[in-house]
C-alpha positions as CSV (number, residue, x, y, z in Angstrom):
1,M,56.1,-3.8,-77.1
2,S,56.6,-4.0,-73.3
3,I,57.3,-1.2,-71.4
4,E,59.3,-0.6,-68.2
5,K,58.2,0.3,-65.4
6,R,60.6,2.8,-63.2
7,P,62.3,1.8,-60.2
8,P,61.5,2.1,-57.2
9,I,63.7,3.9,-56.2
10,A,64.5,8.3,-56.5
11,P,67.5,8.9,-59.2
12,A,69.6,11.0,-56.3
13,S,68.7,7.7,-54.3
14,L,69.9,5.7,-57.0
15,A,73.1,7.7,-57.8
16,E,74.3,7.0,-54.2
17,F,75.0,3.2,-55.1
18,L,75.1,3.4,-59.1
19,M,77.6,5.4,-61.3
20,Y,76.9,6.0,-64.7
21,E,79.9,7.5,-66.5
22,P,77.9,9.1,-69.5
23,K,80.9,9.1,-71.9
24,S,81.7,5.5,-72.0
25,G,78.0,4.5,-70.9
26,R,79.7,2.5,-68.1
27,F,78.1,1.8,-65.1
28,T,79.8,0.4,-61.5
29,W,78.6,-0.2,-58.4
30,R,79.8,2.6,-56.0
31,V,78.8,0.1,-52.9
32,R,79.4,-3.3,-52.2
33,R,76.1,-5.3,-53.2
34,G,76.5,-8.8,-51.1
35,S,80.3,-10.8,-52.9
36,T,80.0,-8.2,-55.5
37,P,82.4,-5.0,-54.6
38,A,82.1,-1.6,-55.1
39,G,84.2,-0.3,-58.2
40,T,82.7,-3.7,-60.0
41,K,81.1,-3.0,-63.4
42,A,77.6,-3.5,-62.9
43,G,75.0,-5.1,-65.4
44,T,74.4,-8.2,-67.1
45,I,73.8,-9.5,-70.6
46,S,71.1,-10.8,-71.5
47,R,68.3,-11.4,-74.8
48,G,71.0,-8.7,-76.6
49,N,70.5,-5.7,-74.0
50,I,72.3,-5.1,-70.4
51,Y,69.9,-5.7,-67.1
52,I,70.8,-4.5,-64.1
53,A,69.5,-5.5,-61.0
54,V,67.4,-2.6,-58.5
55,G,65.3,-3.5,-55.9
56,R,65.4,-7.4,-57.0
57,I,63.9,-6.1,-60.3
58,Q,66.0,-6.4,-63.9
59,F,66.5,-2.8,-65.5
60,R,67.5,-2.5,-69.1
61,A,70.8,-0.3,-68.2
62,A,70.1,2.3,-70.7
63,S,67.1,3.4,-69.4
64,L,68.5,3.3,-66.3
65,A,70.9,5.8,-67.8
66,G,68.2,8.2,-68.6
67,Y,67.0,8.1,-65.6
68,L,70.1,9.5,-63.6
69,M,70.7,11.7,-66.2
70,T,67.1,13.2,-66.7
71,G,65.9,12.6,-63.5
72,E,62.4,11.2,-65.6
73,W,62.4,6.9,-66.2
74,R,61.9,7.0,-70.4
75,V,62.6,4.1,-72.7
76,M,66.0,4.6,-74.1
77,D,66.5,3.4,-77.8
78,H,70.5,3.3,-79.3
79,K,70.8,5.5,-82.1
80,D,73.3,2.7,-83.6
81,G,71.3,0.1,-83.2
82,D,74.3,-1.5,-80.9
83,R,72.4,-2.1,-77.5
84,L,75.3,-2.6,-75.7
85,N,76.7,0.9,-75.9
86,L,75.4,3.0,-73.6
87,S,77.2,6.2,-74.1
88,W,74.4,9.2,-73.5
89,S,75.8,10.7,-77.0
90,N,74.1,7.2,-78.5
91,L,70.7,7.0,-76.4
92,I,67.7,9.0,-77.7
93,P,64.5,8.0,-75.3
94,L,61.7,6.1,-77.0
95,K,58.4,8.1,-77.8
96,E,55.3,7.3,-76.4
97,P,53.8,3.7,-77.5
98,S,51.3,4.3,-80.0
99,D,48.1,3.3,-80.7
100,A,49.5,0.8,-83.7
101,D,52.1,-0.6,-80.5
102,K,48.8,-1.6,-78.5
103,L,47.1,-3.5,-81.7
104,Y,46.4,-7.4,-80.6
105,L,45.5,-10.2,-82.5
106,Q,44.4,-13.7,-80.8
107,C,43.4,-16.5,-82.8
108,F,41.5,-19.9,-81.1
109,D,40.3,-23.0,-83.2
110,T,37.2,-24.1,-81.5
111,P,35.2,-26.8,-83.0
112,D,32.4,-24.2,-84.0
113,G,34.9,-22.7,-86.3
114,W,37.4,-20.0,-85.3
115,N,37.3,-17.5,-83.0
116,I,39.2,-13.9,-83.3
117,V,39.8,-11.8,-80.9
118,S,41.3,-8.9,-81.6
119,N,41.1,-4.4,-82.1
120,L,41.5,-4.6,-84.9
121,P,39.2,-3.3,-87.8
122,D,36.3,-5.4,-88.0
123,E,37.2,-5.8,-91.9
124,F,40.1,-6.6,-91.4
125,V,39.0,-9.7,-88.9
126,D,36.1,-10.7,-91.3
127,V,39.2,-11.4,-94.4
128,L,41.1,-13.1,-91.5
129,R,38.3,-15.1,-90.4
130,G,37.7,-15.8,-93.8
131,K,41.5,-16.8,-94.9
132,L,41.8,-19.4,-91.6
133,E,38.8,-21.0,-92.5
134,K,39.8,-21.8,-96.0
135,F,43.2,-23.0,-94.4
136,S,41.8,-25.1,-91.7
137,K,39.5,-27.1,-94.5
């Protein structure tokens, strides 16, 4: 899971140019941005999420909503699973990443056999190495 970084701007400053309507979940630009006039709906849909560019960095609109509403940067999730529903009543903060979210496993087939880089328990890696050796014969 990729954790977003906090925008390089305070919530109060962000609210000066970006408006969030908690009931509808709609974001609109308060000021003109390039060729985009004030009052225009903010955000683009990509990979099933709504993203809004702040300082040339794309942020999930759900997390920006949480930032504007609470003043704290938290990655937000959607109660109903609909990532396009940005109404405040539908948003909940994600828990902090657990150790399970930080697990990694990389396997490389080398001339000397399988090289496995992981922070998983050694017993698991040994079993996996054995299965990979059988599979590659």
